[in-house]
C-alpha positions as CSV (number, residue, x, y, z in Angstrom):
1,M,-25.9,-11.7,-62.6
2,T,-23.0,-10.2,-60.8
3,P,-21.6,-12.4,-58.0
4,F,-22.5,-11.4,-54.4
5,R,-22.2,-12.5,-50.8
6,F,-25.4,-13.6,-49.0
7,E,-26.1,-12.9,-45.4
8,R,-29.2,-13.6,-43.2
9,A,-30.1,-11.1,-40.5
10,G,-31.7,-12.5,-37.4
11,D,-32.8,-9.1,-36.0
12,V,-32.8,-5.4,-36.7
13,A,-29.3,-4.8,-35.2
14,E,-27.8,-7.5,-37.3
15,A,-29.5,-6.1,-40.4
16,V,-28.3,-2.6,-39.7
17,R,-24.7,-3.9,-39.3
18,A,-24.9,-6.0,-42.5
19,I,-26.3,-3.2,-44.8
20,A,-23.5,-0.9,-43.7
21,A,-21.2,-2.9,-46.0
22,P,-20.4,-1.2,-49.3
23,S,-23.0,-1.9,-52.0
24,A,-25.3,-3.9,-49.7
25,K,-29.0,-4.4,-50.4
26,C,-31.9,-5.8,-48.4
27,L,-33.7,-8.8,-49.7
28,G,-37.3,-9.2,-48.7
29,G,-39.5,-11.1,-51.2
30,G,-37.2,-10.3,-54.0
31,T,-40.0,-9.6,-56.4
32,N,-38.3,-6.5,-57.8
33,L,-34.7,-6.7,-56.7
34,V,-34.0,-10.1,-58.2
35,D,-35.3,-8.9,-61.5
36,L,-33.1,-5.8,-61.4
37,M,-30.1,-8.0,-60.5
38,R,-30.8,-10.2,-63.5
39,E,-30.9,-7.2,-65.7
40,T,-27.6,-5.9,-64.1
41,I,-29.3,-2.7,-63.1
42,E,-28.7,-3.5,-59.5
43,R,-25.3,-5.0,-58.7
44,P,-25.1,-5.5,-54.9
45,E,-21.9,-7.0,-53.5
46,V,-23.8,-8.1,-50.4
47,L,-27.4,-9.3,-50.2
48,V,-28.9,-9.2,-46.8
49,D,-32.0,-11.4,-46.1
50,V,-34.3,-9.5,-43.8
51,T,-37.3,-11.8,-44.0
52,A,-36.8,-12.8,-40.4
53,L,-37.5,-9.3,-39.2
54,D,-40.7,-7.9,-37.8
55,H,-43.8,-9.1,-39.7
56,A,-46.4,-8.5,-37.0
57,I,-49.5,-6.5,-37.6
58,V,-50.7,-5.1,-34.2
59,E,-53.0,-2.4,-32.9
60,T,-51.3,0.6,-31.3
61,E,-52.3,2.1,-28.0
62,G,-54.0,5.0,-29.7
63,G,-56.1,2.8,-31.9
64,G,-53.9,2.9,-35.0
65,L,-52.0,0.0,-36.6
66,R,-48.3,-0.9,-36.7
67,I,-47.2,-3.1,-39.6
68,G,-43.8,-4.8,-39.5
69,A,-41.6,-4.1,-42.5
70,A,-41.3,-7.8,-43.3
71,A,-45.0,-8.4,-43.3
72,R,-46.2,-10.0,-46.6
73,N,-48.6,-8.0,-48.7
74,T,-51.2,-10.8,-48.6
75,A,-51.1,-10.9,-44.8
76,V,-51.7,-7.2,-44.7
77,A,-54.5,-7.2,-47.2
78,E,-56.3,-10.1,-45.4
79,H,-55.8,-8.9,-41.8
80,R,-59.1,-8.3,-40.1
81,L,-58.2,-4.9,-38.7
82,V,-56.9,-3.7,-42.1
83,R,-60.1,-4.9,-43.9
84,D,-62.4,-3.4,-41.3
85,R,-60.6,-0.1,-40.6
86,Y,-58.6,0.6,-43.7
87,P,-60.4,-0.9,-46.7
88,V,-58.5,1.4,-49.1
89,L,-55.3,-0.4,-48.1
90,T,-56.7,-3.9,-48.7
91,R,-58.1,-2.9,-52.1
92,A,-54.9,-1.2,-53.2
93,I,-52.8,-4.3,-52.3
94,V,-55.2,-6.7,-54.1
95,A,-55.1,-4.4,-57.2
96,G,-51.3,-4.4,-57.1
97,A,-50.1,-7.7,-58.5
98,S,-50.8,-11.5,-58.8
99,A,-51.6,-13.5,-55.8
100,Q,-48.2,-15.3,-56.1
101,I,-46.3,-11.9,-56.0
102,R,-48.5,-10.6,-53.1
103,N,-47.6,-13.8,-51.1
104,M,-43.9,-13.1,-51.5
105,A,-43.7,-9.3,-51.5
106,T,-43.0,-7.4,-48.2
107,V,-44.3,-4.0,-47.1
108,A,-40.9,-2.4,-47.0
109,G,-40.0,-3.9,-50.4
110,N,-43.2,-2.6,-51.9
111,L,-42.3,1.0,-50.8
112,L,-38.8,0.6,-52.1
113,Q,-39.6,-0.9,-55.5
114,R,-38.2,1.0,-58.5
115,T,-39.9,2.4,-61.6
116,R,-41.1,0.2,-64.4
117,C,-40.1,2.8,-67.0
118,T,-39.1,1.0,-70.2
119,Y,-36.0,3.2,-70.7
120,F,-34.8,2.4,-67.1
121,Y,-34.8,-1.3,-68.0
122,D,-33.2,-0.9,-71.4
123,T,-29.6,-1.1,-70.4
124,E,-28.2,-1.5,-73.9
125,G,-30.0,1.1,-76.0
126,S,-31.5,3.9,-73.8
127,R,-30.2,6.8,-71.7
128,C,-31.6,7.0,-68.2
129,N,-30.6,9.4,-65.4
130,K,-32.2,7.1,-62.8
131,R,-30.0,4.2,-63.9
132,V,-26.8,6.2,-64.7
133,P,-26.8,9.7,-63.3
134,G,-26.0,12.4,-65.9
135,Q,-26.7,10.1,-68.9
136,G,-29.9,11.8,-70.0
137,C,-33.6,10.8,-70.2
138,D,-34.8,9.2,-73.4
139,A,-38.3,9.0,-72.1
140,R,-38.9,12.7,-72.4
141,E,-38.9,12.6,-76.2
142,G,-39.7,8.9,-76.5
143,F,-42.8,6.8,-75.9
144,N,-44.0,8.3,-72.6
145,R,-47.6,7.2,-72.3
146,I,-47.1,5.8,-68.8
147,H,-45.0,8.6,-67.5
148,A,-45.5,11.4,-65.0
149,I,-47.7,14.5,-65.4
150,L,-46.9,15.9,-61.9
151,G,-43.7,16.7,-60.2
152,A,-41.4,15.6,-63.0
153,S,-38.1,17.3,-64.0
154,E,-35.9,17.6,-67.0
155,A,-33.8,14.8,-65.6
156,C,-36.7,12.2,-65.1
157,V,-40.3,11.7,-65.9
158,A,-40.7,8.2,-64.5
159,T,-43.6,7.2,-62.2
160,H,-43.6,5.2,-59.0
161,P,-45.3,1.8,-59.5
162,S,-46.7,1.0,-56.1
163,D,-50.4,0.7,-55.4
164,M,-50.0,0.1,-51.7
165,A,-47.9,3.2,-51.2
166,V,-50.7,5.4,-52.7
167,A,-53.2,4.1,-50.1
168,L,-50.7,4.4,-47.3
169,T,-49.9,8.0,-48.3
170,A,-53.6,8.9,-48.3
171,L,-53.9,7.4,-44.8
172,D,-51.1,9.6,-43.3
173,A,-48.9,6.6,-42.7
174,V,-45.5,7.0,-41.0
175,V,-42.4,5.1,-41.9
176,H,-40.2,4.0,-39.0
177,L,-36.5,3.8,-39.7
178,R,-33.4,2.4,-37.9
179,S,-29.7,2.9,-38.5
180,D,-26.5,2.7,-36.3
181,A,-27.3,6.4,-35.5
182,G,-30.6,5.5,-33.9
183,E,-34.3,5.6,-34.8
184,R,-36.4,8.1,-36.6
185,S,-39.8,8.4,-38.3
186,V,-40.8,10.0,-41.6
187,P,-44.3,10.7,-42.9
188,L,-44.8,8.5,-46.0
189,A,-45.8,11.6,-48.0
190,E,-42.2,12.8,-47.4
191,F,-40.4,9.4,-47.7
192,H,-40.1,9.3,-51.5
193,R,-38.3,12.2,-53.3
194,L,-39.3,14.0,-56.5
195,P,-36.6,13.6,-59.2
196,G,-35.1,17.0,-59.4
197,D,-31.6,16.6,-60.9
198,R,-30.9,13.4,-59.0
199,P,-33.6,10.9,-59.9
200,D,-31.4,8.0,-58.8
201,V,-31.9,9.1,-55.2
202,E,-35.4,7.9,-54.7
203,T,-36.1,8.2,-51.0
204,V,-34.9,10.0,-47.9
205,L,-33.2,6.8,-46.6
206,A,-29.7,7.5,-45.3
207,P,-26.9,5.0,-46.1
208,S,-27.3,1.9,-44.0
209,E,-30.8,2.9,-42.8
210,L,-33.5,0.3,-42.6
211,V,-37.3,0.4,-42.8
212,T,-38.5,-1.3,-39.7
213,A,-42.3,-0.7,-39.7
214,I,-45.2,1.3,-41.1
215,E,-47.6,2.9,-38.7
216,L,-51.2,4.0,-39.5
217,P,-52.7,6.6,-37.3
218,P,-56.3,6.3,-36.2
219,L,-58.6,8.5,-38.4
220,P,-62.2,8.9,-37.5
221,F,-63.3,8.2,-41.1
222,E,-60.6,5.8,-42.4
223,A,-63.1,3.0,-42.7
224,H,-65.0,5.0,-45.3
225,S,-62.3,4.7,-47.9
226,T,-61.6,3.0,-51.2
227,Y,-59.1,2.6,-54.0
228,R,-59.7,2.8,-57.7
229,K,-57.2,1.8,-60.4
230,V,-57.3,2.3,-64.1
231,R,-54.9,0.2,-66.2
232,D,-54.5,-1.2,-69.6
233,R,-55.6,-4.7,-68.7
234,A,-57.7,-6.2,-65.9
235,S,-54.9,-7.9,-64.0
236,Y,-51.2,-7.7,-63.2
237,A,-50.7,-4.2,-64.8
238,F,-49.4,-1.0,-63.3
239,A,-51.7,2.0,-63.0
240,L,-52.2,4.6,-65.6
241,V,-54.0,6.5,-62.9
242,S,-55.1,5.4,-59.5
243,V,-57.0,7.1,-56.7
244,A,-57.0,6.4,-52.9
245,A,-59.6,8.3,-51.0
246,A,-61.3,8.6,-47.6
247,I,-64.0,11.1,-46.9
248,A,-66.2,12.3,-44.0
249,V,-69.5,14.0,-44.9
250,E,-71.6,15.8,-42.4
251,D,-74.9,17.6,-43.2
252,G,-74.0,17.4,-46.9
253,L,-70.6,19.1,-46.4
254,V,-67.1,17.6,-46.6
255,K,-65.9,17.6,-43.1
256,N,-62.6,16.0,-43.9
257,V,-60.9,14.1,-46.7
258,R,-57.8,12.3,-47.7
259,L,-56.7,11.9,-51.3
260,A,-53.7,10.5,-53.1
261,L,-53.0,9.7,-56.7
262,G,-50.9,7.0,-58.3
263,G,-49.4,6.6,-61.8
264,V,-49.0,10.3,-62.2
265,A,-45.7,11.2,-60.5
266,H,-42.3,10.0,-59.4
267,K,-43.8,9.3,-55.9
268,P,-47.3,8.6,-54.6
269,W,-48.9,12.0,-55.0
270,R,-50.7,13.3,-52.0
271,A,-53.4,15.7,-53.3
272,F,-53.0,18.4,-50.6
273,A,-54.4,21.2,-52.8
274,A,-57.6,19.2,-53.6
275,E,-58.1,18.3,-50.0
276,A,-57.8,22.0,-48.9
277,E,-60.2,23.0,-51.7
278,L,-62.8,20.4,-50.6
279,R,-63.0,20.9,-46.8
280,G,-66.2,22.6,-45.9
281,K,-67.6,22.4,-49.4
282,P,-70.8,20.6,-50.5
283,A,-70.2,16.9,-51.2
284,T,-71.1,17.1,-54.8
285,A,-69.6,16.2,-58.1
286,A,-69.1,20.0,-58.9
287,S,-67.1,20.4,-55.7
288,F,-65.1,17.3,-56.4
289,A,-64.4,18.6,-59.9
290,A,-63.2,22.0,-58.7
291,A,-60.9,20.3,-56.1
292,I,-59.2,17.9,-58.6
293,D,-58.9,20.8,-61.1
294,A,-57.0,22.7,-58.5
295,E,-54.7,19.8,-57.9
296,L,-54.1,19.2,-61.6
297,A,-53.4,22.8,-62.4
298,G,-49.7,22.2,-62.2
299,A,-49.8,19.1,-64.5
300,R,-47.3,19.1,-67.3
301,P,-48.1,16.4,-69.8
302,L,-45.7,14.9,-72.4
303,K,-46.6,14.2,-76.0
304,D,-48.2,10.7,-75.3
305,N,-49.7,11.1,-71.8
306,G,-51.9,14.2,-71.9
307,F,-54.9,11.8,-71.5
308,K,-53.9,11.3,-67.9
309,I,-55.1,14.7,-66.9
310,E,-58.7,14.0,-67.9
311,L,-58.5,10.4,-66.7
312,A,-57.3,11.5,-63.3
313,R,-60.0,14.1,-63.1
314,R,-62.8,11.6,-64.0
315,V,-61.5,8.8,-61.8
316,T,-61.2,11.2,-58.8
317,I,-64.7,12.7,-59.3
318,A,-66.2,9.2,-59.6
319,T,-64.4,7.8,-56.6
320,L,-65.4,10.7,-54.3
321,T,-68.9,10.8,-55.6
322,G,-69.3,7.1,-54.9
323,L,-67.9,7.5,-51.3
324,A,-70.1,10.5,-50.6
325,G,-73.2,8.7,-51.9
326,D,-72.5,5.7,-49.7
327,R,-72.1,8.1,-46.8
328,A,-75.3,10.0,-47.4
């Protein structure tokens, strides 16, 4: 591990000043960053402890929810308002990791975690544009069973590993940011970048910009939501495909819907095409199939992961059918 200087931020202003230093990184729970430092993939010169920052989970004036960036994943999953109003979020977090990791991991850290692509971690024998820009991508022609089928590029086919971020994306969450230039907010669906020719630039965060909170807007149907994850083993495994969904059905028709996919792209994939296809249609398996087919029309599988298209299709249809049946 490369030597580094450690600082502890007592508030947001201190954290913003500290991370302005060259090669500074924020330390929340450390469940991803410390591993990356051990592997020398990340080599920060300054490590800024931000665990003293906002960890509150409070109701907003409009009836939504504001979650502090330093809130632990377990605290979010177990919060009464989250469980009652946003069950998809609780289920996604619980599906995400072991209890020990959830107890340590923070909301902001979860959003900022990096891919688990094998080639990204293989610093000795593999080329990776995400790790070393311009080096090449060995995953494209290598073993790519877990890799992206949507939104990938010639430079990178890695997937984003978060479960929580998929649920938050489906819920129209907004990320609040702070830097020495002031504050701004970004829809979570726009927070992570697709790889293009710079897969090493993973989010829209500016230099020395800090995630301060996540805000969930009130949705009339957010309580009628769920998360389904398909993985290689029953616990502590990243998604091959996951689905976060919320649906409102009225008189047998889909009045409104939110849908996001995990395990299929470089970012949590908001299924806007499927949502548009579904609104006003009968809440039937046939409609759900047509909608997800519209979303997956642009899928570009690699040699080992073509199964993800049919898997995503079946999991989406089953998830929406179950929600619609519960609503009937």
